[in-house]
A tleap script that builds the chain and sets N, CA, C and O, in Angstrom:
source leaprc.protein.ff14SB
mol = sequence {
  NMET GLY THR MET THR GLN LEU GLN GLN ASN
  ARG ARG VAL ILE GLN ASP PHE THR SER THR
  THR LEU ALA VAL ILE PRO SER ALA PHE ALA
  ARG LEU THR TYR LEU ALA SER LEU ARG ASP
  LEU SER SER GLY ARG TYR GLU HIE ALA GLY
  LEU THR ALA VAL TYR ARG PRO GLU ALA VAL
  GLN GLN ALA LEU GLU GLN CYS HIE GLN GLU
  ILE PHE GLU ARG ILE LEU GLU SER PRO LEU
  GLU GLU GLN GLU ARG ASP LEU ARG ALA HIE
  LEU GLU THR MET GLU PRO GLY LEU GLY VAL
  ALA VAL SER HIE TRP ARG LYS LEU GLU VAL
  TYR ARG THR LEU LEU PRO VAL GLU ALA PRO
  ASP TYR LEU ARG ASP LEU PHE CYS SER ASN
  ILE ARG ALA LEU LEU GLU ILE LEU GLU GLU
  GLU CYS CYS LYS ALA CARG
}
set mol.1.N position { 0.854 -1.178 0.000 }
set mol.1.CA position { 0.000 0.000 0.000 }
set mol.1.C position { 0.898 1.238 0.000 }
set mol.1.O position { 1.854 1.309 0.772 }
set mol.2.N position { 0.600 2.196 -0.847 }
set mol.2.CA position { 1.391 3.409 -0.937 }
set mol.2.C position { 1.256 4.261 0.313 }
set mol.2.O position { 0.290 4.146 1.067 }
set mol.3.N position { 2.256 5.127 0.517 }
set mol.3.CA position { 2.277 5.983 1.699 }
set mol.3.C position { 1.045 6.870 1.769 }
set mol.3.O position { 0.459 7.025 2.841 }
set mol.4.N position { 0.639 7.459 0.636 }
set mol.4.CA position { -0.515 8.345 0.634 }
set mol.4.C position { -1.789 7.577 0.984 }
set mol.4.O position { -2.604 8.054 1.774 }
set mol.5.N position { -1.961 6.400 0.405 }
set mol.5.CA position { -3.132 5.589 0.704 }
set mol.5.C position { -3.140 5.195 2.179 }
set mol.5.O position { -4.193 5.201 2.816 }
set mol.6.N position { -1.988 4.858 2.717 }
set mol.6.CA position { -1.878 4.492 4.129 }
set mol.6.C position { -2.249 5.693 5.010 }
set mol.6.O position { -2.975 5.538 5.992 }
set mol.7.N position { -1.761 6.875 4.667 }
set mol.7.CA position { -2.101 8.081 5.427 }
set mol.7.C position { -3.595 8.378 5.348 }
set mol.7.O position { -4.208 8.779 6.337 }
set mol.8.N position { -4.167 8.183 4.184 }
set mol.8.CA position { -5.607 8.415 4.025 }
set mol.8.C position { -6.408 7.437 4.882 }
set mol.8.O position { -7.400 7.819 5.503 }
set mol.9.N position { -5.983 6.192 4.916 }
set mol.9.CA position { -6.690 5.214 5.734 }
set mol.9.C position { -6.530 5.543 7.218 }
set mol.9.O position { -7.495 5.454 7.976 }
set mol.10.N position { -5.321 5.921 7.638 }
set mol.10.CA position { -5.103 6.306 9.032 }
set mol.10.C position { -6.011 7.481 9.403 }
set mol.10.O position { -6.589 7.511 10.489 }
set mol.11.N position { -6.129 8.437 8.499 }
set mol.11.CA position { -6.992 9.599 8.726 }
set mol.11.C position { -8.449 9.169 8.873 }
set mol.11.O position { -9.170 9.698 9.720 }
set mol.12.N position { -8.885 8.213 8.054 }
set mol.12.CA position { -10.269 7.709 8.158 }
set mol.12.C position { -10.496 6.997 9.493 }
set mol.12.O position { -11.547 7.155 10.115 }
set mol.13.N position { -9.514 6.220 9.926 }
set mol.13.CA position { -9.630 5.527 11.217 }
set mol.13.C position { -9.750 6.553 12.336 }
set mol.13.O position { -10.607 6.422 13.210 }
set mol.14.N position { -8.899 7.570 12.316 }
set mol.14.CA position { -8.927 8.599 13.360 }
set mol.14.C position { -10.263 9.323 13.355 }
set mol.14.O position { -10.854 9.554 14.410 }
set mol.15.N position { -10.738 9.681 12.169 }
set mol.15.CA position { -12.022 10.385 12.081 }
set mol.15.C position { -13.155 9.503 12.602 }
set mol.15.O position { -14.006 9.972 13.358 }
set mol.16.N position { -13.172 8.260 12.214 }
set mol.16.CA position { -14.194 7.321 12.681 }
set mol.16.C position { -14.138 7.180 14.205 }
set mol.16.O position { -15.162 7.287 14.879 }
set mol.17.N position { -12.963 6.946 14.732 }
set mol.17.CA position { -12.779 6.730 16.173 }
set mol.17.C position { -13.131 7.975 16.987 }
set mol.17.O position { -13.799 7.878 18.016 }
set mol.18.N position { -12.684 9.135 16.528 }
set mol.18.CA position { -12.946 10.355 17.299 }
set mol.18.C position { -14.422 10.755 17.237 }
set mol.18.O position { -14.967 11.246 18.225 }
set mol.19.N position { -15.067 10.554 16.099 }
set mol.19.CA position { -16.463 10.979 15.987 }
set mol.19.C position { -17.438 10.001 16.628 }
set mol.19.O position { -18.497 10.414 17.101 }
set mol.20.N position { -17.107 8.724 16.653 }
set mol.20.CA position { -18.056 7.757 17.214 }
set mol.20.C position { -17.732 7.330 18.645 }
set mol.20.O position { -18.639 6.987 19.403 }
set mol.21.N position { -16.478 7.345 19.017 }
set mol.21.CA position { -16.090 6.847 20.335 }
set mol.21.C position { -15.658 7.973 21.265 }
set mol.21.O position { -16.267 8.183 22.314 }
set mol.22.N position { -14.618 8.690 20.888 }
set mol.22.CA position { -14.077 9.716 21.779 }
set mol.22.C position { -15.042 10.872 22.007 }
set mol.22.O position { -15.022 11.491 23.071 }
set mol.23.N position { -15.881 11.170 21.027 }
set mol.23.CA position { -16.802 12.311 21.146 }
set mol.23.C position { -17.779 12.163 22.309 }
set mol.23.O position { -18.254 13.161 22.851 }
set mol.24.N position { -18.080 10.938 22.691 }
set mol.24.CA position { -19.050 10.732 23.785 }
set mol.24.C position { -18.389 10.622 25.155 }
set mol.24.O position { -19.084 10.531 26.167 }
set mol.25.N position { -17.076 10.629 25.203 }
set mol.25.CA position { -16.349 10.561 26.479 }
set mol.25.C position { -16.176 11.991 26.978 }
set mol.25.O position { -15.615 12.829 26.272 }
set mol.26.N position { -16.660 12.281 28.206 }
set mol.26.CA position { -16.833 13.663 28.650 }
set mol.26.C position { -15.594 14.490 28.983 }
set mol.26.O position { -15.683 15.717 28.999 }
set mol.27.N position { -14.458 13.880 29.245 }
set mol.27.CA position { -13.310 14.692 29.664 }
set mol.27.C position { -12.021 14.160 29.038 }
set mol.27.O position { -11.940 13.014 28.598 }
set mol.28.N position { -11.021 15.035 29.017 }
set mol.28.CA position { -9.736 14.650 28.427 }
set mol.28.C position { -9.084 13.502 29.192 }
set mol.28.O position { -8.531 12.587 28.581 }
set mol.29.N position { -9.145 13.542 30.528 }
set mol.29.CA position { -8.547 12.449 31.302 }
set mol.29.C position { -9.312 11.146 31.093 }
set mol.29.O position { -8.713 10.071 31.088 }
set mol.30.N position { -10.617 11.231 30.924 }
set mol.30.CA position { -11.397 10.023 30.640 }
set mol.30.C position { -11.020 9.464 29.272 }
set mol.30.O position { -10.922 8.248 29.106 }
set mol.31.N position { -10.805 10.344 28.288 }
set mol.31.CA position { -10.372 9.890 26.953 }
set mol.31.C position { -8.990 9.254 27.026 }
set mol.31.O position { -8.744 8.209 26.424 }
set mol.32.N position { -8.089 9.896 27.772 }
set mol.32.CA position { -6.735 9.370 27.921 }
set mol.32.C position { -6.773 7.997 28.594 }
set mol.32.O position { -6.077 7.073 28.175 }
set mol.33.N position { -7.583 7.875 29.630 }
set mol.33.CA position { -7.720 6.598 30.338 }
set mol.33.C position { -8.285 5.527 29.415 }
set mol.33.O position { -7.823 4.386 29.415 }
set mol.34.N position { -9.290 5.905 28.627 }
set mol.34.CA position { -9.883 4.948 27.696 }
set mol.34.C position { -8.848 4.475 26.677 }
set mol.34.O position { -8.710 3.274 26.441 }
set mol.35.N position { -8.125 5.411 26.077 }
set mol.35.CA position { -7.109 5.026 25.090 }
set mol.35.C position { -6.045 4.134 25.714 }
set mol.35.O position { -5.631 3.145 25.110 }
set mol.36.N position { -5.604 4.476 26.908 }
set mol.36.CA position { -4.595 3.653 27.579 }
set mol.36.C position { -5.141 2.250 27.852 }
set mol.36.O position { -4.385 1.279 27.833 }
set mol.37.N position { -6.438 2.139 28.104 }
set mol.37.CA position { -7.034 0.819 28.375 }
set mol.37.C position { -7.082 -0.053 27.124 }
set mol.37.O position { -7.202 -1.274 27.229 }
set mol.38.N position { -6.991 0.550 25.958 }
set mol.38.CA position { -6.984 -0.214 24.706 }
set mol.38.C position { -5.610 -0.793 24.389 }
set mol.38.O position { -5.463 -1.601 23.471 }
set mol.39.N position { -4.609 -0.375 25.153 }
set mol.39.CA position { -3.225 -0.795 24.891 }
set mol.39.C position { -2.856 -1.965 25.792 }
set mol.39.O position { -3.092 -1.932 26.999 }
set mol.40.N position { -2.282 -2.989 25.200 }
set mol.40.CA position { -1.743 -4.113 25.961 }
set mol.40.C position { -0.448 -3.639 26.599 }
set mol.40.O position { 0.469 -3.218 25.894 }
set mol.41.N position { -0.359 -3.700 27.914 }
set mol.41.CA position { 0.806 -3.163 28.611 }
set mol.41.C position { 2.092 -3.942 28.342 }
set mol.41.O position { 3.184 -3.384 28.453 }
set mol.42.N position { 1.980 -5.204 27.994 }
set mol.42.CA position { 3.194 -5.985 27.756 }
set mol.42.C position { 3.746 -5.800 26.340 }
set mol.42.O position { 4.952 -5.929 26.126 }
set mol.43.N position { 2.881 -5.502 25.378 }
set mol.43.CA position { 3.351 -5.367 23.993 }
set mol.43.C position { 3.287 -3.934 23.467 }
set mol.43.O position { 3.988 -3.590 22.516 }
set mol.44.N position { 2.455 -3.106 24.078 }
set mol.44.CA position { 2.274 -1.748 23.585 }
set mol.44.C position { 1.307 -1.653 22.419 }
set mol.44.O position { 1.093 -0.564 21.886 }
set mol.45.N position { 0.720 -2.770 22.014 }
set mol.45.CA position { -0.221 -2.806 20.888 }
set mol.45.C position { -1.614 -2.406 21.359 }
set mol.45.O position { -2.063 -2.796 22.437 }
set mol.46.N position { -2.282 -1.619 20.524 }
set mol.46.CA position { -3.656 -1.205 20.800 }
set mol.46.C position { -4.616 -2.197 20.164 }
set mol.46.O position { -4.378 -2.686 19.060 }
set mol.47.N position { -5.693 -2.488 20.863 }
set mol.47.CA position { -6.707 -3.417 20.363 }
set mol.47.C position { -8.066 -2.732 20.411 }
set mol.47.O position { -8.470 -2.198 21.444 }
set mol.48.N position { -8.769 -2.753 19.278 }
set mol.48.CA position { -10.128 -2.226 19.211 }
set mol.48.C position { -10.858 -3.066 18.170 }
set mol.48.O position { -10.686 -2.872 16.967 }
set mol.49.N position { -11.677 -4.003 18.650 }
set mol.49.CA position { -12.316 -4.974 17.763 }
set mol.49.C position { -13.173 -4.308 16.690 }
set mol.49.O position { -13.168 -4.742 15.538 }
set mol.50.N position { -13.901 -3.267 17.055 }
set mol.50.CA position { -14.763 -2.599 16.086 }
set mol.50.C position { -13.987 -1.984 14.944 }
set mol.50.O position { -14.374 -2.125 13.784 }
set mol.51.N position { -12.896 -1.301 15.257 }
set mol.51.CA position { -12.082 -0.686 14.209 }
set mol.51.C position { -11.347 -1.731 13.384 }
set mol.51.O position { -11.229 -1.594 12.167 }
set mol.52.N position { -10.852 -2.779 14.045 }
set mol.52.CA position { -10.103 -3.819 13.335 }
set mol.52.C position { -11.007 -4.609 12.388 }
set mol.52.O position { -10.536 -5.177 11.403 }
set mol.53.N position { -12.309 -4.641 12.691 }
set mol.53.CA position { -13.245 -5.320 11.796 }
set mol.53.C position { -13.423 -4.549 10.486 }
set mol.53.O position { -13.808 -5.130 9.471 }
set mol.54.N position { -13.147 -3.252 10.507 }
set mol.54.CA position { -13.356 -2.400 9.335 }
set mol.54.C position { -12.050 -2.007 8.652 }
set mol.54.O position { -11.990 -1.890 7.428 }
set mol.55.N position { -11.002 -1.803 9.457 }
set mol.55.CA position { -9.735 -1.279 8.934 }
set mol.55.C position { -8.595 -2.267 9.169 }
set mol.55.O position { -8.696 -3.180 9.989 }
set mol.56.N position { -7.516 -2.059 8.429 }
set mol.56.CA position { -6.327 -2.899 8.604 }
set mol.56.C position { -5.774 -2.721 10.024 }
set mol.56.O position { -5.760 -1.599 10.531 }
set mol.57.N position { -5.322 -3.793 10.671 }
set mol.57.CA position { -4.792 -3.700 12.036 }
set mol.57.C position { -3.661 -2.677 12.189 }
set mol.57.O position { -3.575 -1.998 13.213 }
set mol.58.N position { -2.797 -2.565 11.179 }
set mol.58.CA position { -1.689 -1.613 11.276 }
set mol.58.C position { -2.194 -0.177 11.253 }
set mol.58.O position { -1.651 0.679 11.953 }
set mol.59.N position { -3.223 0.097 10.461 }
set mol.59.CA position { -3.812 1.437 10.417 }
set mol.59.C position { -4.474 1.763 11.757 }
set mol.59.O position { -4.380 2.892 12.240 }
set mol.60.N position { -5.135 0.784 12.350 }
set mol.60.CA position { -5.769 0.981 13.659 }
set mol.60.C position { -4.697 1.259 14.711 }
set mol.60.O position { -4.846 2.168 15.527 }
set mol.61.N position { -3.632 0.488 14.691 }
set mol.61.CA position { -2.527 0.676 15.638 }
set mol.61.C position { -1.972 2.088 15.543 }
set mol.61.O position { -1.841 2.776 16.556 }
set mol.62.N position { -1.651 2.518 14.347 }
set mol.62.CA position { -1.073 3.849 14.154 }
set mol.62.C position { -2.050 4.951 14.541 }
set mol.62.O position { -1.656 5.947 15.149 }
set mol.63.N position { -3.297 4.782 14.198 }
set mol.63.CA position { -4.301 5.807 14.502 }
set mol.63.C position { -4.529 5.934 16.011 }
set mol.63.O position { -4.591 7.046 16.537 }
set mol.64.N position { -4.652 4.815 16.697 }
set mol.64.CA position { -4.872 4.867 18.149 }
set mol.64.C position { -3.647 5.404 18.875 }
set mol.64.O position { -3.770 6.138 19.856 }
set mol.65.N position { -2.488 5.044 18.401 }
set mol.65.CA position { -1.240 5.567 18.962 }
set mol.65.C position { -1.189 7.096 18.803 }
set mol.65.O position { -0.813 7.815 19.729 }
set mol.66.N position { -1.571 7.570 17.625 }
set mol.66.CA position { -1.574 9.012 17.369 }
set mol.66.C position { -2.618 9.727 18.231 }
set mol.66.O position { -2.336 10.791 18.782 }
set mol.67.N position { -3.803 9.164 18.352 }
set mol.67.CA position { -4.849 9.760 19.195 }
set mol.67.C position { -4.392 9.832 20.648 }
set mol.67.O position { -4.601 10.843 21.319 }
set mol.68.N position { -3.777 8.773 21.126 }
set mol.68.CA position { -3.285 8.714 22.504 }
set mol.68.C position { -2.275 9.838 22.736 }
set mol.68.O position { -2.360 10.561 23.728 }
set mol.69.N position { -1.330 9.979 21.824 }
set mol.69.CA position { -0.298 11.006 21.948 }
set mol.69.C position { -0.915 12.404 21.898 }
set mol.69.O position { -0.525 13.276 22.674 }
set mol.70.N position { -1.863 12.626 21.003 }
set mol.70.CA position { -2.467 13.948 20.863 }
set mol.70.C position { -3.269 14.349 22.102 }
set mol.70.O position { -3.186 15.496 22.542 }
set mol.71.N position { -4.025 13.443 22.659 }
set mol.71.CA position { -4.798 13.765 23.862 }
set mol.71.C position { -3.862 14.024 25.034 }
set mol.71.O position { -4.084 14.948 25.817 }
set mol.72.N position { -2.827 13.220 25.155 }
set mol.72.CA position { -1.807 13.414 26.189 }
set mol.72.C position { -1.202 14.815 26.085 }
set mol.72.O position { -1.104 15.530 27.082 }
set mol.73.N position { -0.801 15.200 24.882 }
set mol.73.CA position { -0.198 16.518 24.684 }
set mol.73.C position { -1.197 17.641 24.920 }
set mol.73.O position { -0.839 18.687 25.462 }
set mol.74.N position { -2.447 17.432 24.518 }
set mol.74.CA position { -3.488 18.445 24.727 }
set mol.74.C position { -3.698 18.696 26.217 }
set mol.74.O position { -3.898 19.838 26.630 }
set mol.75.N position { -3.654 17.648 27.018 }
set mol.75.CA position { -3.787 17.811 28.469 }
set mol.75.C position { -2.625 18.656 28.988 }
set mol.75.O position { -2.832 19.589 29.763 }
set mol.76.N position { -1.419 18.336 28.567 }
set mol.76.CA position { -0.251 19.079 29.034 }
set mol.76.C position { -0.247 20.535 28.579 }
set mol.76.O position { 0.321 21.393 29.256 }
set mol.77.N position { -0.866 20.817 27.454 }
set mol.77.CA position { -0.934 22.190 26.950 }
set mol.77.C position { -1.979 23.028 27.682 }
set mol.77.O position { -1.955 24.256 27.599 }
set mol.78.N position { -2.879 22.386 28.385 }
set mol.78.CA position { -3.938 23.131 29.080 }
set mol.78.C position { -3.416 23.655 30.420 }
set mol.78.O position { -2.505 23.070 31.007 }
set mol.79.N position { -3.991 24.754 30.899 }
set mol.79.CA position { -3.567 25.302 32.192 }
set mol.79.C position { -3.769 24.285 33.319 }
set mol.79.O position { -4.658 23.436 33.250 }
set mol.80.N position { -2.948 24.380 34.339 }
set mol.80.CA position { -3.016 23.443 35.459 }
set mol.80.C position { -4.397 23.445 36.118 }
set mol.80.O position { -4.876 22.397 36.551 }
set mol.81.N position { -5.033 24.601 36.196 }
set mol.81.CA position { -6.372 24.681 36.799 }
set mol.81.C position { -7.370 23.843 35.997 }
set mol.81.O position { -8.230 23.172 36.567 }
set mol.82.N position { -7.243 23.892 34.681 }
set mol.82.CA position { -8.119 23.096 33.823 }
set mol.82.C position { -7.815 21.606 33.988 }
set mol.82.O position { -8.728 20.782 34.023 }
set mol.83.N position { -6.536 21.268 34.089 }
set mol.83.CA position { -6.155 19.874 34.317 }
set mol.83.C position { -6.756 19.381 35.634 }
set mol.83.O position { -7.239 18.252 35.718 }
set mol.84.N position { -6.723 20.226 36.649 }
set mol.84.CA position { -7.263 19.843 37.963 }
set mol.84.C position { -8.770 19.593 37.866 }
set mol.84.O position { -9.256 18.587 38.385 }
set mol.85.N position { -9.507 20.476 37.221 }
set mol.85.CA position { -10.958 20.304 37.069 }
set mol.85.C position { -11.268 19.030 36.292 }
set mol.85.O position { -12.167 18.270 36.654 }
set mol.86.N position { -10.515 18.809 35.227 }
set mol.86.CA position { -10.752 17.648 34.380 }
set mol.86.C position { -10.422 16.349 35.119 }
set mol.86.O position { -11.171 15.375 35.036 }
set mol.87.N position { -9.304 16.341 35.840 }
set mol.87.CA position { -8.923 15.155 36.605 }
set mol.87.C position { -9.947 14.877 37.702 }
set mol.87.O position { -10.343 13.730 37.913 }
set mol.88.N position { -10.379 15.939 38.406 }
set mol.88.CA position { -11.396 15.781 39.447 }
set mol.88.C position { -12.672 15.170 38.859 }
set mol.88.O position { -13.219 14.214 39.409 }
set mol.89.N position { -13.138 15.724 37.749 }
set mol.89.CA position { -14.359 15.226 37.109 }
set mol.89.C position { -14.212 13.752 36.739 }
set mol.89.O position { -15.145 12.966 36.909 }
set mol.90.N position { -13.051 13.387 36.241 }
set mol.90.CA position { -12.809 11.990 35.859 }
set mol.90.C position { -12.797 11.071 37.083 }
set mol.90.O position { -13.438 10.020 37.077 }
set mol.91.N position { -12.074 11.464 38.123 }
set mol.91.CA position { -11.973 10.609 39.314 }
set mol.91.C position { -13.299 10.529 40.074 }
set mol.91.O position { -13.575 9.528 40.735 }
set mol.92.N position { -14.112 11.567 39.983 }
set mol.92.CA position { -15.426 11.543 40.644 }
set mol.92.C position { -16.354 10.506 40.028 }
set mol.92.O position { -17.292 10.054 40.685 }
set mol.93.N position { -16.111 10.123 38.778 }
set mol.93.CA position { -16.969 9.126 38.120 }
set mol.93.C position { -16.602 7.701 38.518 }
set mol.93.O position { -17.332 6.763 38.198 }
set mol.94.N position { -15.496 7.531 39.203 }
set mol.94.CA position { -15.050 6.185 39.563 }
set mol.94.C position { -15.841 5.650 40.743 }
set mol.94.O position { -16.224 6.396 41.644 }
set mol.95.N position { -16.073 4.375 40.723 }
set mol.95.CA position { -16.943 3.698 41.675 }
set mol.95.C position { -16.619 3.942 43.149 }
set mol.95.O position { -17.540 4.194 43.926 }
set mol.96.N position { -15.383 3.879 43.560 }
set mol.96.CA position { -15.164 4.037 45.005 }
set mol.96.C position { -15.343 5.469 45.498 }
set mol.96.O position { -15.355 5.712 46.704 }
set mol.97.N position { -15.482 6.416 44.575 }
set mol.97.CA position { -15.605 7.813 44.951 }
set mol.97.C position { -14.271 8.530 44.834 }
set mol.97.O position { -13.217 7.907 44.708 }
set mol.98.N position { -14.341 9.841 44.878 }
set mol.98.CA position { -13.172 10.683 44.651 }
set mol.98.C position { -12.053 10.405 45.646 }
set mol.98.O position { -10.909 10.201 45.238 }
set mol.99.N position { -12.356 10.391 46.941 }
set mol.99.CA position { -11.324 10.221 47.969 }
set mol.99.C position { -10.543 8.932 47.825 }
set mol.99.O position { -9.314 8.930 47.902 }
set mol.100.N position { -11.253 7.833 47.616 }
set mol.100.CA position { -10.597 6.529 47.471 }
set mol.100.C position { -9.797 6.474 46.174 }
set mol.100.O position { -8.676 5.966 46.157 }
set mol.101.N position { -10.363 6.991 45.091 }
set mol.101.CA position { -9.662 6.981 43.806 }
set mol.101.C position { -8.375 7.806 43.883 }
set mol.101.O position { -7.331 7.377 43.392 }
set mol.102.N position { -8.451 8.981 44.494 }
set mol.102.CA position { -7.264 9.837 44.630 }
set mol.102.C position { -6.183 9.119 45.426 }
set mol.102.O position { -5.019 9.099 45.027 }
set mol.103.N position { -6.567 8.537 46.541 }
set mol.103.CA position { -5.610 7.826 47.385 }
set mol.103.C position { -4.959 6.665 46.622 }
set mol.103.O position { -3.747 6.464 46.694 }
set mol.104.N position { -5.765 5.923 45.907 }
set mol.104.CA position { -5.273 4.779 45.133 }
set mol.104.C position { -4.313 5.249 44.036 }
set mol.104.O position { -3.238 4.677 43.858 }
set mol.105.N position { -4.701 6.277 43.315 }
set mol.105.CA position { -3.854 6.801 42.246 }
set mol.105.C position { -2.524 7.298 42.796 }
set mol.105.O position { -1.482 7.114 42.167 }
set mol.106.N position { -2.555 7.926 43.962 }
set mol.106.CA position { -1.302 8.435 44.552 }
set mol.106.C position { -0.397 7.300 45.003 }
set mol.106.O position { 0.791 7.285 44.683 }
set mol.107.N position { -0.949 6.357 45.737 }
set mol.107.CA position { -0.136 5.273 46.298 }
set mol.107.C position { 0.462 4.374 45.221 }
set mol.107.O position { 1.636 4.008 45.286 }
set mol.108.N position { -0.353 4.023 44.231 }
set mol.108.CA position { 0.095 3.077 43.207 }
set mol.108.C position { 0.620 3.730 41.929 }
set mol.108.O position { 1.081 3.043 41.017 }
set mol.109.N position { 0.548 5.050 41.871 }
set mol.109.CA position { 0.958 5.784 40.673 }
set mol.109.C position { 0.303 5.210 39.413 }
set mol.109.O position { 0.953 4.993 38.391 }
set mol.110.N position { -1.000 4.974 39.524 }
set mol.110.CA position { -1.793 4.418 38.426 }
set mol.110.C position { -1.667 5.270 37.167 }
set mol.110.O position { -1.716 4.748 36.053 }
set mol.111.N position { -1.505 6.569 37.341 }
set mol.111.CA position { -1.434 7.502 36.218 }
set mol.111.C position { -0.288 7.182 35.255 }
set mol.111.O position { -0.317 7.622 34.106 }
set mol.112.N position { 0.706 6.434 35.695 }
set mol.112.CA position { 1.826 6.085 34.805 }
set mol.112.C position { 1.369 5.203 33.640 }
set mol.112.O position { 2.001 5.198 32.584 }
set mol.113.N position { 0.280 4.461 33.826 }
set mol.113.CA position { -0.231 3.612 32.744 }
set mol.113.C position { -0.885 4.448 31.644 }
set mol.113.O position { -1.175 3.932 30.566 }
set mol.114.N position { -1.118 5.735 31.909 }
set mol.114.CA position { -1.745 6.612 30.924 }
set mol.114.C position { -0.745 7.185 29.920 }
set mol.114.O position { -1.142 7.740 28.895 }
set mol.115.N position { 0.529 7.053 30.206 }
set mol.115.CA position { 1.573 7.634 29.363 }
set mol.115.C position { 1.673 6.912 28.015 }
set mol.115.O position { 1.736 5.683 27.970 }
set mol.116.N position { 1.686 7.672 26.924 }
set mol.116.CA position { 1.937 7.036 25.626 }
set mol.116.C position { 3.366 6.489 25.588 }
set mol.116.O position { 4.281 7.108 26.130 }
set mol.117.N position { 3.555 5.363 24.966 }
set mol.117.CA position { 4.863 4.706 24.928 }
set mol.117.C position { 5.923 5.608 24.294 }
set mol.117.O position { 7.056 5.670 24.772 }
set mol.118.N position { 5.558 6.294 23.235 }
set mol.118.CA position { 6.536 7.084 22.485 }
set mol.118.C position { 6.682 8.524 22.984 }
set mol.118.O position { 7.392 9.313 22.360 }
set mol.119.N position { 6.036 8.881 24.082 }
set mol.119.CA position { 6.146 10.256 24.592 }
set mol.119.C position { 7.583 10.516 25.041 }
set mol.119.O position { 8.205 9.655 25.664 }
set mol.120.N position { 8.112 11.701 24.727 }
set mol.120.CA position { 9.479 12.031 25.173 }
set mol.120.C position { 9.552 12.058 26.701 }
set mol.120.O position { 8.563 12.342 27.377 }
set mol.121.N position { 10.718 11.764 27.222 }
set mol.121.CA position { 10.907 11.697 28.672 }
set mol.121.C position { 10.512 12.989 29.374 }
set mol.121.O position { 9.911 12.949 30.448 }
set mol.122.N position { 10.843 14.136 28.782 }
set mol.122.CA position { 10.537 15.394 29.462 }
set mol.122.C position { 9.027 15.613 29.590 }
set mol.122.O position { 8.574 16.202 30.571 }
set mol.123.N position { 8.237 15.145 28.605 }
set mol.123.CA position { 6.780 15.262 28.710 }
set mol.123.C position { 6.223 14.250 29.707 }
set mol.123.O position { 5.276 14.545 30.436 }
set mol.124.N position { 6.802 13.082 29.736 }
set mol.124.CA position { 6.382 12.069 30.707 }
set mol.124.C position { 6.635 12.579 32.126 }
set mol.124.O position { 5.787 12.444 33.007 }
set mol.125.N position { 7.821 13.169 32.333 }
set mol.125.CA position { 8.164 13.715 33.654 }
set mol.125.C position { 7.231 14.855 34.041 }
set mol.125.O position { 6.780 14.930 35.184 }
set mol.126.N position { 6.940 15.744 33.092 }
set mol.126.CA position { 6.037 16.862 33.363 }
set mol.126.C position { 4.643 16.363 33.716 }
set mol.126.O position { 4.033 16.847 34.670 }
set mol.127.N position { 4.138 15.403 32.960 }
set mol.127.CA position { 2.813 14.846 33.219 }
set mol.127.C position { 2.752 14.242 34.619 }
set mol.127.O position { 1.834 14.534 35.385 }
set mol.128.N position { 3.720 13.410 34.949 }
set mol.128.CA position { 3.730 12.757 36.261 }
set mol.128.C position { 3.850 13.781 37.387 }
set mol.128.O position { 3.196 13.649 38.421 }
set mol.129.N position { 4.674 14.786 37.190 }
set mol.129.CA position { 4.820 15.841 38.192 }
set mol.129.C position { 3.500 16.588 38.387 }
set mol.129.O position { 3.085 16.838 39.518 }
set mol.130.N position { 2.848 16.940 37.286 }
set mol.130.CA position { 1.558 17.624 37.375 }
set mol.130.C position { 0.526 16.764 38.096 }
set mol.130.O position { -0.184 17.249 38.977 }
set mol.131.N position { 0.445 15.506 37.730 }
set mol.131.CA position { -0.556 14.619 38.333 }
set mol.131.C position { -0.284 14.438 39.820 }
set mol.131.O position { -1.217 14.461 40.622 }
set mol.132.N position { 0.970 14.259 40.200 }
set mol.132.CA position { 1.286 14.124 41.636 }
set mol.132.C position { 0.831 15.357 42.403 }
set mol.132.O position { 0.235 15.237 43.474 }
set mol.133.N position { 1.107 16.540 41.866 }
set mol.133.CA position { 0.699 17.780 42.527 }
set mol.133.C position { -0.820 17.896 42.599 }
set mol.133.O position { -1.367 18.272 43.635 }
set mol.134.N position { -1.494 17.578 41.513 }
set mol.134.CA position { -2.954 17.663 41.495 }
set mol.134.C position { -3.586 16.656 42.445 }
set mol.134.O position { -4.561 16.971 43.127 }
set mol.135.N position { -3.043 15.463 42.494 }
set mol.135.CA position { -3.580 14.454 43.407 }
set mol.135.C position { -3.371 14.869 44.861 }
set mol.135.O position { -4.222 14.611 45.713 }
set mol.136.N position { -2.257 15.502 45.137 }
set mol.136.CA position { -2.006 15.994 46.494 }
set mol.136.C position { -3.048 17.052 46.880 }
set mol.136.O position { -3.582 17.032 47.989 }
set mol.137.N position { -3.327 17.963 45.962 }
set mol.137.CA position { -4.344 18.996 46.201 }
set mol.137.C position { -5.712 18.351 46.431 }
set mol.137.O position { -6.426 18.710 47.368 }
set mol.138.N position { -6.066 17.410 45.581 }
set mol.138.CA position { -7.364 16.739 45.708 }
set mol.138.C position { -7.452 15.935 47.002 }
set mol.138.O position { -8.505 15.890 47.638 }
set mol.139.N position { -6.354 15.304 47.386 }
set mol.139.CA position { -6.368 14.521 48.626 }
set mol.139.C position { -6.551 15.432 49.842 }
set mol.139.O position { -7.293 15.094 50.764 }
set mol.140.N position { -5.883 16.575 49.844 }
set mol.140.CA position { -6.058 17.539 50.944 }
set mol.140.C position { -7.501 17.991 51.042 }
set mol.140.O position { -8.051 18.077 52.140 }
set mol.141.N position { -8.125 18.283 49.904 }
set mol.141.CA position { -9.520 18.704 49.876 }
set mol.141.C position { -10.436 17.600 50.396 }
set mol.141.O position { -11.382 17.870 51.136 }
set mol.142.N position { -10.157 16.369 50.010 }
set mol.142.CA position { -10.973 15.247 50.485 }
set mol.142.C position { -10.841 15.051 51.989 }
set mol.142.O position { -11.824 14.744 52.664 }
set mol.143.N position { -9.627 15.230 52.520 }
set mol.143.CA position { -9.400 15.086 53.969 }
set mol.143.C position { -10.141 16.167 54.758 }
set mol.143.O position { -10.683 15.898 55.830 }
set mol.144.N position { -10.161 17.384 54.224 }
set mol.144.CA position { -10.860 18.484 54.895 }
set mol.144.C position { -12.373 18.272 54.899 }
set mol.144.O position { -13.067 18.690 55.826 }
set mol.145.N position { -12.868 17.622 53.858 }
set mol.145.CA position { -14.301 17.401 53.726 }
set mol.145.C position { -14.823 16.328 54.681 }
set mol.145.O position { -16.025 16.252 54.936 }
set mol.146.N position { -13.932 15.513 55.202 }
set mol.146.CA position { -14.372 14.424 56.099 }
set mol.146.C position { -14.702 14.916 57.455 }
set mol.146.O position { -15.085 14.129 58.321 }
savepdb mol mol.pdb
quit
């Protein structure tokens, strides 16, 4: 398959995925979490049965990898206050509640699984630093509310 045809197919996969799947996910952190959940942690390969049924597996892999990286970067480009609101909204949707989710994320550094494999080290470090600070703020707020 030629490079242009491959790029066109990747673009179609991204458009399909963003308009039908990501568009209904309410926050950037929820989208990032969803994309990370599609990735096998041992191989780094993304799996999405619906897309693979329609598109070539390699096009799906490249498209999901690109979406993951773009959402990750978009979060980092947003102001810290916006990141805090978005992270809070995402963690509030989790079953154990905000306080338990924050504590769990801090202790186990769950947020590290959200990092795209190909993200540069400096962006990975910035993301982790931001999340640690935000989780600390959220944990303090949860403790005061008790």
